[in-house]
C-alpha positions as CSV (number, residue, x, y, z in Angstrom):
1,M,206.9,-86.9,33.2
2,G,206.2,-90.0,35.0
3,G,207.6,-93.2,33.5
4,A,204.2,-94.9,34.1
5,E,202.4,-92.1,31.7
6,I,205.0,-92.4,29.1
7,A,204.5,-95.0,26.0
8,E,207.5,-96.6,24.3
9,F,208.5,-94.2,21.4
10,A,210.2,-95.0,17.8
11,V,213.4,-93.1,16.5
12,R,215.1,-94.1,13.4
13,G,218.1,-96.2,13.8
14,E,220.7,-98.3,12.0
15,T,218.8,-100.9,10.7
16,G,215.3,-99.8,11.0
17,L,212.7,-98.1,13.8
18,D,214.8,-98.3,17.2
19,I,211.9,-98.2,20.1
20,F,213.0,-96.7,23.2
21,H,211.5,-96.4,26.5
22,R,212.3,-94.3,29.8
23,V,213.4,-95.8,32.8
24,E,213.2,-93.8,36.0
25,T,215.8,-94.2,39.0
26,R,214.0,-92.6,41.4
27,S,216.7,-93.2,44.3
28,E,219.5,-91.0,42.1
29,R,216.4,-88.9,41.0
30,R,217.5,-89.5,37.5
31,S,216.3,-91.2,34.5
32,H,217.9,-92.4,31.0
33,Y,217.1,-94.2,27.8
34,E,217.1,-97.8,27.0
35,C,216.4,-99.2,23.4
36,L,214.2,-102.3,23.9
37,A,213.9,-103.7,20.2
38,T,214.0,-102.8,16.7
39,V,211.1,-102.7,14.2
40,Q,212.4,-103.8,10.7
41,P,209.8,-102.9,7.5
42,E,210.1,-105.6,5.3
43,G,207.2,-105.9,2.8
44,A,203.6,-106.2,4.4
45,A,204.9,-107.9,8.3
46,P,207.4,-105.8,9.9
47,Q,209.8,-107.9,11.9
48,L,210.7,-107.3,15.3
49,L,214.0,-107.8,17.2
50,A,213.8,-108.0,20.6
51,Y,216.7,-106.9,23.0
52,H,214.7,-106.8,26.3
53,P,212.3,-108.9,28.5
54,I,209.8,-106.0,27.7
55,A,209.8,-106.2,23.9
56,H,209.9,-110.1,24.3
57,R,206.7,-109.8,26.6
58,H,204.8,-107.0,24.5
59,P,205.5,-107.2,21.1
60,D,202.1,-105.4,20.2
61,R,203.6,-102.3,21.7
62,M,206.9,-102.2,19.8
63,F,204.7,-102.4,16.9
64,A,202.5,-99.6,18.3
65,A,205.3,-97.5,18.8
66,A,206.6,-97.9,15.4
67,R,203.0,-97.0,13.9
68,R,203.0,-94.0,16.2
69,F,205.9,-92.8,14.7
70,G,204.3,-92.6,11.2
71,E,201.1,-91.0,12.8
72,N,203.1,-87.5,13.9
73,P,204.4,-85.5,11.3
74,A,206.2,-83.1,13.8
75,L,208.7,-86.2,14.4
76,V,210.0,-86.3,10.5
77,Q,210.0,-82.6,9.6
78,G,213.3,-81.0,8.8
79,M,214.1,-78.7,12.0
80,A,217.0,-76.2,12.7
81,L,217.9,-75.3,16.5
82,G,218.5,-71.7,15.4
83,D,215.6,-71.4,13.4
84,P,212.1,-70.9,15.6
85,A,210.3,-71.0,12.4
86,S,210.9,-74.4,11.7
87,Y,210.2,-76.1,15.2
88,P,207.5,-78.5,15.3
89,Q,204.2,-77.1,15.6
90,P,202.2,-80.1,17.6
91,R,198.4,-79.8,17.4
92,D,196.9,-82.1,19.9
93,A,197.8,-83.3,23.2
94,R,199.7,-86.6,22.0
95,A,201.7,-84.2,19.6
96,R,202.7,-82.2,22.4
97,L,203.7,-85.2,24.9
98,D,205.8,-86.4,22.1
99,V,207.4,-83.3,21.6
100,F,208.6,-83.1,25.2
101,L,209.5,-86.5,25.2
102,Y,211.7,-86.2,22.2
103,L,213.3,-83.1,23.6
104,D,214.5,-84.9,26.6
105,F,215.7,-87.6,24.6
106,L,217.8,-85.3,22.3
107,R,219.3,-83.6,25.4
108,Q,220.4,-87.1,27.1
109,W,221.3,-88.1,23.8
110,Q,223.8,-85.4,23.4
111,V,225.2,-85.8,26.7
112,A,225.8,-89.6,25.7
113,Q,227.6,-88.7,22.4
114,M,229.7,-86.4,24.3
115,E,230.9,-89.0,26.9
116,I,231.3,-91.6,24.0
117,A,233.4,-88.8,21.9
118,R,235.6,-88.3,25.2
119,M,236.3,-92.0,25.3
120,Q,237.2,-92.1,21.9
121,A,239.7,-89.8,22.3
122,N,241.1,-91.3,25.3
123,L,241.3,-94.6,23.4
124,H,243.3,-93.0,20.4
125,S,245.9,-91.0,22.8
126,G,246.8,-94.0,24.2
127,A,245.4,-93.5,27.8
128,V,244.8,-96.0,30.3
129,V,241.3,-97.0,30.3
130,R,239.7,-98.6,33.2
131,P,237.2,-101.5,33.2
132,A,234.9,-99.0,34.6
133,D,235.5,-96.7,31.8
134,I,234.9,-99.4,29.7
135,S,231.7,-100.8,31.0
136,R,230.2,-97.2,30.8
137,L,230.9,-96.7,27.3
138,L,229.6,-100.0,26.3
139,R,226.4,-99.1,28.1
140,L,226.1,-96.2,26.3
141,L,226.4,-97.8,22.8
142,L,224.2,-100.7,23.8
143,D,221.2,-98.3,25.5
144,Y,221.2,-95.8,22.2
145,N,221.6,-98.8,20.2
146,Q,224.7,-97.4,18.2
147,I,226.0,-101.2,16.8
148,R,228.5,-99.4,14.0
149,A,230.1,-97.0,16.5
150,A,230.5,-100.2,18.9
151,A,232.2,-101.5,16.0
152,A,234.9,-99.2,16.1
153,F,235.5,-99.6,19.8
154,I,235.5,-103.0,20.3
155,P,238.9,-104.2,19.1
156,A,240.6,-101.6,21.2
157,M,238.8,-102.8,24.2
158,R,239.1,-106.8,23.4
159,P,242.5,-107.4,24.8
160,H,241.9,-105.4,28.0
161,L,238.5,-107.5,28.9
162,F,239.6,-110.9,27.8
163,Q,243.1,-110.8,29.8
164,A,240.8,-110.5,32.9
165,A,238.6,-113.4,31.7
166,R,242.0,-115.3,31.2
167,T,243.2,-114.5,34.8
168,G,240.2,-114.5,36.1
169,R,240.8,-111.0,37.6
170,D,238.1,-108.2,38.0
171,D,237.4,-105.1,40.1
172,K,235.5,-105.0,42.7
173,W,232.4,-104.0,40.9
174,G,232.9,-106.6,38.4
175,N,233.1,-103.8,35.5
176,A,235.2,-106.5,33.1
177,A,232.5,-109.1,33.5
178,Y,229.5,-106.8,33.0
179,A,231.7,-105.1,30.0
180,L,231.8,-108.6,28.4
181,R,228.6,-109.6,28.6
182,M,227.4,-105.9,26.9
183,M,230.2,-106.7,24.1
184,G,228.5,-109.9,23.8
185,D,225.1,-108.3,23.5
186,L,226.4,-105.7,20.7
187,H,228.1,-108.6,18.5
188,A,224.7,-110.5,19.0
189,R,222.6,-107.5,17.8
190,A,225.3,-106.9,14.6
191,G,224.7,-110.6,13.8
192,Q,228.0,-111.8,15.1
193,Q,227.1,-114.8,17.1
194,P,230.1,-116.6,17.3
195,E,232.0,-113.2,18.9
196,A,228.6,-112.7,21.1
197,L,229.0,-116.7,22.2
198,T,233.0,-115.7,23.0
199,A,232.3,-112.6,24.7
200,Y,229.5,-114.3,27.1
201,E,231.9,-117.0,27.8
202,G,234.9,-114.5,29.0
203,A,231.9,-113.0,31.2
204,I,231.0,-116.4,32.6
205,A,234.7,-117.2,33.3
206,L,234.7,-113.8,35.8
207,G,231.2,-115.4,37.3
208,D,228.8,-117.4,36.1
209,N,225.0,-116.6,36.6
210,A,221.7,-117.7,34.9
211,H,221.3,-114.5,32.9
212,R,225.1,-114.7,31.2
213,R,224.5,-118.7,30.9
214,S,221.4,-117.7,29.1
215,L,222.9,-115.4,26.9
216,A,225.4,-117.6,26.1
217,I,222.9,-120.6,25.3
218,R,221.1,-118.6,22.9
219,A,224.2,-117.1,21.3
220,A,225.3,-120.9,20.9
221,H,222.0,-121.8,19.3
222,A,222.3,-118.8,16.7
223,A,225.6,-119.4,15.7
224,G,224.9,-122.8,15.1
225,N,227.8,-124.2,17.3
226,L,226.1,-127.6,18.8
227,A,228.5,-128.6,20.8
228,A,228.6,-125.0,22.8
229,L,224.6,-125.3,23.2
230,H,224.7,-128.7,25.0
231,Q,227.6,-127.4,27.3
232,H,225.8,-124.5,28.5
233,L,222.7,-126.0,28.5
234,E,224.2,-129.0,30.6
235,Q,225.5,-126.3,33.0
236,Y,222.6,-124.1,33.3
237,E,220.5,-127.2,34.2
238,R,223.0,-128.3,36.8
239,K,222.4,-124.8,39.0
240,W,219.1,-123.7,37.8
241,S,216.0,-124.6,36.5
242,L,215.9,-124.7,32.4
243,P,213.1,-121.8,31.5
244,A,210.4,-123.0,28.8
245,D,212.0,-120.2,26.3
246,L,215.5,-121.8,27.3
247,A,214.3,-125.2,26.8
248,Q,212.8,-124.4,23.0
249,L,216.6,-123.4,22.1
250,K,217.7,-127.0,22.1
251,P,218.4,-128.5,18.6
252,G,215.3,-128.6,16.2
253,C,213.7,-125.2,17.2
254,I,213.2,-122.4,15.0
255,P,214.9,-119.0,15.4
256,N,213.2,-116.4,17.6
257,V,211.8,-114.1,15.2
258,I,208.4,-111.8,15.7
259,K,206.4,-110.6,13.0
260,E,203.3,-108.2,13.2
261,G,200.0,-109.6,12.4
């Protein structure tokens, strides 16, 4: 299955239908899955929580993936792995593609859960946790949009990461800064904007770039922290040209919530 032929697809998530896509890493001859957005079915006009630039640019594709989920009975029927009689019986080409796509997703989901469980055991045992281990775990939680699971891990990781931010010491791959950025993303998805802002600022302390600064701006805006908003806007504009979407986050602008229709 080539990435170009596979449309976004939906699975039931914690707060709605999570929309995923498959990412091909051709140099490593492997693929992985990444959550782009969540469609929340609220009343007559479902809402889109966009996490990825693709979702911001193509909300219509996210809503289309959510609609397709409800159109294929094979995706919601009861099934037991040990009972072939319960397996889906796809009746057309679209349904057959869905079955194989979701089977691949299931395989990678299980691998991710095993890695998350391994890290959980290490944390509970008191083993030394490296920044690389933390960043890998947070990447998995973010890719699969496991916000509740992340809430159980983050308190144990926070001291390691913020110690690195306070001292300005990271490994040569920048794992602590990367982990803090992902921690911020997980807090933001959980609606914890002040905590997201603090995590993004920790990442910036270890290495400033336009992406991290833009995330801090968004979190400060969402948290209603005007002092931080002005500070991060000012710091951004000192180094880079402020794009239109960030300029719209200056005081007085409305939150970025997308509705279908």
